[in-house]
C-alpha positions in Angstrom: 60.3 5.4 57.2 58.7 4.6 60.5 59.8 1.6 62.4 57.6 -0.6 64.9 58.3 -1.9 68.2 56.8 -5.2 69.4 54.9 -4.8 72.8 54.2 -7.9 74.8 51.1 -8.1 77.0 51.6 -7.7 80.8 48.2 -8.2 82.7 46.2 -5.2 82.1 48.9 -3.2 80.6 51.4 -3.3 77.7 55.2 -3.2 78.3 57.2 -1.9 75.5 61.1 -1.5 75.7 63.3 0.7 73.6 66.9 0.6 75.1 66.5 1.5 78.8 63.0 3.2 78.4 59.9 1.3 79.5 56.6 2.7 78.5 53.2 1.4 80.0 50.1 1.7 77.8 46.6 0.7 78.9 44.6 -1.7 76.6 41.3 -3.5 76.4 42.3 -6.2 74.1 44.5 -9.3 75.1 46.5 -9.6 71.8 49.9 -8.3 71.0 50.2 -4.6 70.2 52.3 -2.6 67.8 53.4 1.1 68.4 54.1 3.1 65.5 57.2 4.8 66.7 57.4 8.8 66.4 53.8 8.6 65.2 52.5 11.0 67.7 49.1 12.6 67.3 49.0 16.4 67.9 46.1 17.2 70.4 46.9 20.7 70.9 45.7 23.6 72.0 47.2 24.1 75.6 46.3 21.3 77.9 44.5 23.8 80.4 41.9 24.1 77.7 40.6 20.6 78.1 39.8 21.3 81.7 37.5 24.2 80.9 35.3 21.9 78.8 34.0 20.3 81.9 32.2 23.7 82.6 30.4 24.0 79.3 26.7 24.6 79.5 25.8 21.3 78.0 22.8 19.1 78.4 23.5 15.2 78.4 21.4 14.7 75.3 23.2 17.5 73.4 26.7 16.1 74.5 25.8 12.4 73.6 24.5 13.8 70.1 28.0 14.9 69.5 29.3 11.2 69.2 26.0 10.5 67.2 26.6 13.2 64.7 30.3 11.9 64.1 28.9 8.3 63.5 26.4 9.6 60.9 28.9 11.7 59.2 31.4 9.0 59.0 28.8 6.9 57.3 27.7 9.7 54.9 31.2 10.3 53.9 31.9 6.5 53.2 34.2 6.4 50.3 34.0 3.0 48.7 37.0 3.7 46.4 39.2 4.0 49.4 37.7 1.3 51.7 37.2 -1.3 49.0 34.2 -2.4 51.3 30.3 -1.6 50.6 28.6 0.9 52.6 26.2 -0.4 55.1 22.4 0.2 54.2 22.1 1.9 57.7 24.3 3.4 60.2 23.8 1.7 63.3 24.8 3.6 66.7 24.4 2.1 70.2 24.7 3.9 73.4 25.1 2.3 76.8 24.8 4.1 80.1 25.8 2.1 83.0 25.4 4.2 86.1 25.8 1.6 88.8 28.4 1.7 91.4 31.6 1.4 91.5 32.5 1.8 87.8 29.8 3.8 85.8 30.6 4.2 82.4 29.0 5.5 79.1 30.0 3.7 75.7 28.8 4.6 72.2 29.5 2.2 69.4 28.9 2.5 65.6 29.3 0.5 62.4 30.6 3.3 60.2 33.9 3.5 58.3 36.0 4.3 61.4 38.8 6.9 61.4 41.7 6.5 59.2 45.2 7.2 60.6 45.6 10.1 58.3 42.8 11.9 59.8 43.9 11.2 63.6 45.4 14.7 63.6 42.3 16.4 62.6 40.0 14.3 64.7 41.6 14.6 67.9 42.8 18.4 67.6 40.4 20.9 69.1 38.6 23.2 66.4 40.4 21.4 63.4 37.6 21.7 60.9 37.3 18.9 58.5 37.9 19.4 54.7 34.3 18.6 54.0 32.2 20.3 56.7 29.0 19.6 54.7 27.8 17.0 57.4 27.2 17.0 61.1 30.7 16.9 62.2 31.6 20.5 60.9 33.3 22.3 63.8 35.9 19.9 65.0 35.0 20.4 68.6 32.2 18.1 69.3 33.9 14.9 70.3 36.5 16.6 72.4 34.3 18.9 74.3 31.6 16.4 75.0 34.4 13.7 76.0 36.0 15.9 78.6 32.4 17.4 79.7 31.2 13.9 80.5 34.5 12.3 81.8 37.9 12.6 83.4 39.2 9.6 81.3 37.9 8.6 77.9 39.2 6.7 75.0 38.5 6.1 71.2 39.1 2.7 69.6 38.4 2.7 65.9 39.1 0.4 62.8 38.9 1.9 59.5 37.3 -0.1 56.7 39.9 -2.0 54.5 42.8 -1.6 57.0 44.0 -4.8 59.0 44.4 -2.6 62.1 42.6 -1.1 64.9 43.9 1.9 67.1 43.1 3.4 70.4 43.7 6.9 71.7 43.4 7.2 75.5 42.6 10.6 77.1 43.2 11.3 80.9 42.5 14.8 81.9 44.3 14.7 85.1 47.5 13.3 83.3 47.2 15.7 80.6 47.0 18.7 83.0 49.7 17.4 85.2 52.2 17.0 82.3 50.8 19.6 80.0 50.6 16.9 77.4 50.1 18.2 73.6 50.9 14.8 71.9 49.4 11.2 72.5 50.5 8.0 70.8 47.9 5.8 69.7 47.9 2.0 70.4 47.6 -0.3 67.4 46.7 -4.1 67.1 45.8 -6.4 64.2 42.3 -6.7 63.1 40.4 -7.9 60.1 40.5 -5.7 57.0 36.7 -6.2 56.8 36.1 -4.5 60.3 34.8 -1.0 60.5 33.8 0.7 63.7 34.4 3.3 66.1 34.0 2.7 70.0 34.1 5.7 72.5 34.2 4.9 76.2 33.7 7.4 78.9 35.0 6.6 82.3 35.7 8.2 85.6 32.6 10.3 84.9 31.9 13.9 85.9 28.3 13.6 84.7 26.3 10.4 85.4 22.9 10.3 83.8 20.4 8.3 86.1 16.7 7.7 86.4 14.7 10.5 84.7 17.6 12.0 83.1 18.2 8.5 81.2 14.5 8.8 80.2 15.1 12.4 79.0 18.1 11.4 76.8 15.9 8.7 75.2 13.1 11.2 74.4 15.5 14.0 73.2 17.7 11.9 71.0 14.5 10.2 69.6 13.2 13.7 68.4 16.6 15.2 67.5 17.3 12.2 65.0 13.7 11.8 63.8 14.4 12.5 60.1 17.2 10.0 59.9 15.1 7.4 61.7 12.1 8.1 59.6 14.2 8.0 56.5 15.5 4.5 57.5 19.2 5.3 57.4 19.8 5.3 61.2 19.4 2.8 63.5 19.9 4.3 67.1 19.8 2.2 70.3 19.8 3.1 74.0 20.7 0.5 76.5 19.6 -2.1 74.0 16.3 -0.6 73.1 15.9 1.1 69.6 14.7 4.5 69.7 11.6 5.0 67.4 10.0 8.3 66.6 6.3 8.4 67.1 4.6 10.5 64.6 2.2 13.2 65.9 -1.5 12.8 64.6 -2.7 15.8 62.6 -6.0 17.3 63.0 -8.7 16.1 60.6 -11.6 18.3 61.0 -14.0 21.0 59.2 -13.0 24.5 59.2 -14.7 26.3 62.1 -17.7 28.6 60.9 -17.5 27.4 57.3 -20.6 26.5 55.6 -18.6 23.4 53.8 -18.2 21.1 56.9 -16.1 18.5 55.1 -13.1 17.5 56.8 -9.6 19.1 56.0 -6.1 18.1 57.1 -4.7 20.9 58.8 -1.1 20.6 57.7 0.6 23.1 55.7 3.8 23.0 53.7 6.3 25.7 54.3 9.0 26.9 51.8 10.4 30.6 51.7 13.6 32.5 51.6 14.5 35.1 54.2 15.9 38.4 52.9 18.8 38.5 55.5 19.8 35.1 54.1 18.5 31.6 54.8 16.0 29.0 53.1 13.1 27.6 55.4 11.5 24.4 54.3 9.1 21.9 56.1 5.5 21.8 57.5 3.6 23.3 60.3 0.3 21.6 61.3 -2.4 21.5 64.3 -2.3 18.3 66.7 -5.3 16.3 66.8 -4.9 16.1 70.5 -3.7 19.2 72.1 -0.4 19.1 74.3 0.6 21.8 76.6 4.2 20.1 76.9 4.9 18.8 73.4 3.3 21.2 71.1 5.7 23.6 69.2 8.0 23.8 66.2 11.2 21.9 65.9 14.1 23.8 64.1 16.3 21.5 62.3 19.5 21.9 60.2 21.1 19.2 58.0 18.0 17.0 58.9 19.3 17.3 62.8 17.3 18.9 65.4 19.0 22.1 66.8 16.0 23.7 68.8 12.7 22.4 69.8 13.4 19.0 71.5 10.9 17.0 73.2 9.7 19.2 76.3 12.0 22.0 75.2 9.9 22.8 72.1 10.3 26.2 70.5 7.2 28.5 70.8 8.0 32.0 69.7 5.0 34.4 71.2 4.5 35.8 67.6 3.3 32.6 66.7 2.0 30.7 69.5 0.7 33.7 71.8 0.4 33.1 75.5 0.9 29.9 77.3 -2.7 29.8 77.9 -3.7 30.0 74.2 -4.9 27.2 72.0 -2.2 27.6 69.6 0.3 27.1 72.4 -1.1 23.6 72.8 -2.1 22.6 69.2 0.6 24.1 66.6 3.4 22.0 65.9 5.8 21.5 63.1 9.2 20.7 61.7 11.3 23.2 59.7 14.6 22.5 58.0 16.8 25.6 58.0 19.6 26.0 55.3 22.2 28.8 55.3 21.7 29.4 59.1 24.5 29.5 61.7 24.3 27.4 64.9 26.5 27.6 68.2 29.4 25.3 68.3 27.4 22.9 70.5 24.8 22.6 68.1 21.8 23.5 70.6 20.8 26.8 69.4 20.4 28.9 66.2 22.7 31.9 65.7 20.6 34.4 64.2 22.0 37.2 61.8 20.8 40.6 62.4 17.1 40.8 61.3 17.1 37.3 60.4 14.9 36.2 63.3 12.4 38.9 63.0 12.1 38.4 59.1 11.6 34.6 59.9 8.9 35.0 62.3 7.2 37.6 60.0 7.1 35.3 57.2 6.2 32.3 58.9 3.2 34.1 60.7 2.0 35.2 57.5 2.2 31.7 56.0 0.2 30.3 58.7 -2.5 33.0 58.5 -2.9 32.5 54.8 -6.0 31.1 53.2 -7.5 28.5 52.7 -5.8 26.8 55.5 -5.7 29.5 58.3 -3.6 27.3 60.9 -3.8 30.0 63.8 -7.3 30.9 63.4 -8.5 27.2 63.4 -6.4 26.4 66.3 -7.8 29.1 68.4 -11.5 28.5 67.4 -11.6 24.7 67.3 -13.0 22.8 70.5 -12.5 19.0 71.0 -15.8 17.4 72.0 -14.6 14.9 74.5 -16.4 11.8 75.8 -17.6 11.5 79.3 -15.0 10.3 81.8 -14.9 6.6 82.8 -16.3 5.8 86.3 -12.9 5.2 87.7 -11.8 8.7 86.7 -14.8 10.3 88.0 -14.4 8.4 91.2 -11.0 10.0 91.8 -12.0 13.5 90.8 -15.0 13.4 93.0 -12.8 12.3 96.0 -10.5 15.0 95.3 -12.9 17.8 94.8 -15.2 16.8 97.8 -12.0 16.6 100.1 -10.9 20.0 98.9 -14.3 21.7 99.3 -14.5 20.3 102.7 -11.7 22.5 103.6 -12.1 25.6 101.6 -15.8 26.1 101.5 -16.3 26.8 105.3 -14.3 29.8 105.1 -15.7 31.0 102.2 -19.4 30.8 103.2 -18.4 32.7 106.6 -17.0 35.5 104.5 -20.5 36.0 102.8 -22.7 38.8 104.1 -25.8 37.2 105.4 -27.9 40.5 105.8 -31.2 40.6 103.7 -31.4 42.9 100.5 -34.5 44.6 99.4 -35.7 41.6 97.3 -39.3 40.6 98.6 -39.8 37.4 96.6 -37.9 34.3 97.9 -38.0 31.6 95.4 -39.2 28.1 96.9 -36.9 25.3 97.4 -35.3 24.0 94.2 -36.0 20.2 93.3 -33.8 18.3 91.1 -34.6 15.0 89.4 -33.1 11.8 90.3 -30.2 10.3 88.2 -28.9 6.8 87.8 -25.3 5.5 87.0 -23.8 8.4 89.1 -20.9 8.8 91.3 -21.8 10.4 94.7 -19.8 12.2 97.6 -21.3 13.8 100.7 -19.5 16.2 103.0 -20.6 18.3 106.0 -19.7 22.0 106.7 -20.0 24.0 109.8 -20.2 27.7 109.4 -20.3 30.2 112.2 -22.6 32.6 110.5 -24.5 30.3 108.1 -24.9 27.0 110.3 -24.5 23.3 109.3 -24.3 22.3 105.6 -24.8 18.9 104.3 -23.4 19.0 100.5 -24.3 16.0 98.3 -22.2 16.4 95.0 -23.4 13.8 92.1 -21.5 13.3 88.9 -23.4 11.7 85.9 -23.3 11.2 82.3 -26.7 11.2 80.6 -26.7 12.9 77.1 -30.6 12.9 77.0 -30.7 15.3 80.0 -31.0 18.8 78.7 -29.1 20.6 81.8 -25.5 20.9 82.7 -26.1 21.0 86.1 -29.1 21.0 88.5 -29.6 21.9 92.4 -31.8 20.9 94.9 -31.9 22.7 98.2 -33.9 22.5 101.5 -33.9 24.3 104.7 -32.0 27.1 103.5 -31.8 29.8 106.3 -29.4 31.3 108.8 -29.2 29.3 111.8 -30.8 26.2 110.3 -29.3 22.9 108.9 -28.8 23.4 105.1 -29.0 20.6 102.7 -28.0 20.9 99.1 -27.6 18.5 96.2 -25.4 19.3 93.1 -25.8 17.3 89.9 -23.2 17.7 87.2 -23.9 16.2 83.6 -20.7 15.4 82.1 -22.2 14.2 78.9 -23.7 17.6 78.5 -22.4 19.5 75.3 -20.6 22.1 77.5 -18.8 19.6 79.3 -17.6 17.7 76.4 -16.3 20.9 74.9 -14.1 21.7 78.0 -13.3 18.6 79.7 -10.4 18.0 77.7 -9.2 15.1 75.7 -7.7 13.3 78.7 -10.4 14.9 81.1 -7.8 17.2 82.7 -10.4 19.7 83.4 -12.8 17.3 85.2 -12.0 18.5 88.7 -12.2 22.1 87.8 -15.8 21.6 86.3 -16.8 19.9 89.4 -15.5 22.3 91.8 -16.7 25.4 90.1 -20.3 24.0 89.9 -20.3 23.1 93.4 -19.2 26.6 94.4 -21.5 28.1 92.0 -24.5 26.0 93.6 -23.4 27.0 97.1 -23.5 30.7 96.1 -27.1 30.2 94.5 -28.1 28.5 97.8 -26.9 31.3 99.8 -28.7 33.9 97.6 -32.0 32.3 98.7 -31.3 33.5 102.1 -31.4 37.2 100.7 -34.2 36.5 98.5 -32.1 36.0 95.3 -34.3 34.2 92.4 -31.9 31.4 92.1 -34.3 29.2 90.0 -34.4 31.7 87.2 -30.4 31.9 87.1 -30.3 28.1 87.1 -32.5 28.0 84.1 -31.1 30.8 82.2 -27.7 29.7 82.5 -28.6 26.2 81.4 -30.0 27.6 78.3 -27.0 29.6 77.9 -24.6 26.5 78.1 -26.7 24.8 75.3 -25.9 27.4 72.7 -23.6 26.5 70.1 -24.5 22.8 70.6 
């Protein structure tokens, strides 16, 4: 039968005496401690292995996810018969990242059942697989690898529901390597039998998340645990802020080219088995607003995301095509994978031979199948955006006029001024005046084509038939040239290609300005620019 030794507190340490032997234990609590003598916890393998964990190719959000996985697993496996306490309705996990000098730390706290002492040997021994590996803590690696990857020193303080004790395990890599430690004695103190928690504290950090990295951790963890958050079983906090997953709005629109133009919800349920093994279930849909960064598929296993997190979405070319395709910007979905293997860091799927190929082939066929051909709709559908607000147009006009003032001079000088065989020279083109517009004027001095005054005007008037209009005068070699370029941003062509956030505004303005300068130069050699402008405006209205 084990016996206990009373340890009296001494400052920030605990002094315990057995005969002439003194032992110093670091503690967080001011109360008396009791050490269970001869109850050492085996932490093998060889101590040198722990030093290797620092070099794992982790990302901070996947490392932190290991601790969240343990908290969820502890909550899921709550055994009320053993703990004699009711299971909380939700598991609550709080992460604190304190990166200020001189003592940065990371702390992860939960309200799960805690770790019972009989499980310490498994919990703190590397690659000791739990008896029940059905939940997220399946490899017996996560807490140890993530702990030593993040920090040189870390500790686990836990109270198992129904037991009047809390226990602390302290890990210090320098001491473990120096002494080739394979066993650690936990520190124990009195606690309420109704308390249940685990707190992991990481200090002497090797990795200290700051600034943008903390923001990315928030974004990734929110996406990784979206299904637990959505189902209302997980409350996840980062630095006091609860993480909430924002659902993506699905496209509601008619099928492109169909006679029936009633709206469809472009979302398809996916459910299939793979011959090489594995079950795929979930959904794939089209985003209402395209997003080059966040479109893509999320691959989940046991409801936790493995691949396709935040801005690292999973977009195989067999489904999404090239990065400039509309599918690349619009297709998204969540697929739960059953009977698939993952890496021990749970950041990638380990495909069996032929498994990935079959997965993509079947998925592609599912997405192309009628009546909801998602891939065809994603490629053909065009969003008719609203004209940009005046402030946005002001900024774009300023940027474009500054760029053209620098680039157009060299471009004009490279144009051959020699006359062609065309005899008829089109008279000056006159554009109608516009109201509610934004104007920018700049001057260009060309060695071969003289001085140019260019007025660029952006306006929005759906009643105007033309996309662009050009007026020019005094066009000719050696004289001063003046042109006025008007771009109608309420035109059907502009509304199709501006983009939902007007991201293509500068492109449309710059291209139209270049086109109009080219048309004006064409007048020098007798080109019938007026006809080109008229035909082009007619073509741009086709499909309205």
